[in-house]
C-alpha positions in Angstrom: 49.8 101.7 61.6 47.8 100.6 64.6 44.1 101.0 65.0 42.9 104.3 66.5 41.2 102.7 69.4 44.6 101.2 70.4 46.0 104.7 71.0 43.0 105.6 73.1 43.4 102.5 75.3 47.0 103.0 76.0 48.5 100.8 73.3 51.5 101.8 71.4 50.9 102.4 67.7 51.4 99.3 65.7 51.7 97.2 68.8 49.3 94.6 70.2 50.5 94.9 73.7 49.8 97.7 76.3 52.5 100.3 76.9 54.3 100.2 80.2 52.8 103.5 81.3 49.3 102.5 80.3 46.4 102.2 82.8 45.3 99.1 80.8 46.2 96.0 82.7 47.3 93.1 80.6 45.8 89.7 81.5 47.8 86.6 82.1 48.6 84.8 78.9 46.1 82.1 78.3 47.2 78.6 77.4 45.3 76.4 75.1 42.8 74.4 77.2 44.0 71.2 75.6 47.7 71.9 76.2 49.5 69.5 78.6 53.1 69.0 79.6 53.3 66.1 77.1 51.8 68.2 74.2 54.3 71.0 74.9 57.2 68.6 75.0 56.0 66.9 71.8 55.8 70.3 70.0 59.3 71.2 71.3 60.8 67.9 70.1 59.1 68.2 66.7 60.6 71.7 66.3 64.2 70.6 66.9 66.5 69.2 64.2 67.4 65.5 64.0 71.0 66.4 65.0 69.8 68.2 68.1 67.6 65.2 69.1 70.4 62.7 68.4 72.8 64.7 70.6 70.3 65.1 73.4 69.7 61.3 73.3 73.3 60.4 73.1 74.5 62.8 75.9 71.5 62.1 78.2 71.7 58.4 78.0 75.6 58.3 78.1 75.6 60.5 81.2 72.9 58.4 82.9 74.7 55.2 82.2 78.1 56.5 83.3 76.7 57.9 86.5 74.7 54.8 87.3 77.8 52.6 86.7 80.3 54.8 88.6 78.1 55.8 91.5 75.0 53.6 91.8 73.9 55.4 95.0 73.3 58.5 92.7 70.6 56.6 90.8 68.2 59.6 91.1 70.7 61.8 89.3 71.2 59.1 86.6 67.4 59.1 86.2 67.5 62.9 85.9 69.9 62.5 82.9 67.9 59.6 81.4 64.8 61.8 81.1 66.2 64.2 78.4 67.8 61.2 76.7 64.3 59.7 76.4 62.9 63.0 75.2 65.5 63.0 72.4 64.8 59.4 71.5 61.1 60.0 71.5 61.6 62.9 69.1 63.7 60.8 66.7 61.2 58.0 66.7 58.3 60.5 66.3 60.2 62.0 63.3 60.7 58.6 61.7 57.0 57.8 62.3 55.8 61.1 60.7 58.1 60.5 57.7 56.6 57.0 57.2 53.0 58.3 57.5 53.8 61.2 55.2 55.0 58.7 52.6 51.7 56.8 52.9 52.7 54.0 55.2 49.8 54.2 57.6 49.3 50.7 58.7 52.4 48.7 58.0 54.2 46.5 60.5 57.1 48.9 60.8 54.8 51.9 61.4 53.0 50.0 64.1 56.4 49.1 65.7 57.4 52.7 65.7 54.1 53.7 67.4 54.7 51.1 70.1 58.4 52.2 70.6 57.3 55.8 70.8 54.8 55.0 73.6 57.4 52.8 75.4 60.0 55.6 75.3 57.4 58.2 76.5 56.5 56.0 79.4 60.1 55.3 80.3 61.0 59.0 80.1 58.0 59.9 82.3 59.0 57.3 84.8 62.6 58.5 84.8 61.5 62.0 85.5 59.2 60.9 88.3 62.0 58.7 89.8 64.5 61.6 89.6 62.1 63.9 91.4 61.3 61.3 94.1 64.9 60.3 94.6 66.2 63.9 94.8 63.3 64.7 97.2 64.3 61.7 99.4 68.0 62.5 99.3 67.4 66.2 100.0 64.9 65.9 102.9 66.2 62.6 104.4 63.1 60.5 103.7 59.5 60.9 102.9 58.2 61.1 106.5 58.5 64.4 108.4 
């Protein structure tokens, strides 16, 4: 059962959220002060299965390559597909790295290579997302100067 003071403040019994008809106004959800776009994406990638990450990588990069090859003028759309492909690849490399670290391989050459590859993929995915937004902005509005 809920606490007695909850019923007095307009909370449903056994619920931690205010009732819809309550005079209590719920505040906006607070994010962790150290939370960034990158930490949220990393947490999401770490929560998905290897199969999900592999399919995301395969489909994203295949779509990006096919679109860039067939219609080079749509490079911004290709970059838009490359960004989730990089997300999936980052997740797979991060998973491999965490497996190696969990097994006790903290400072081996392969572990260091995986760390470098993870950073390179992260930078490439970020640049792909920025390029996609810039290219779509440019295509949509007919240039940067208005």
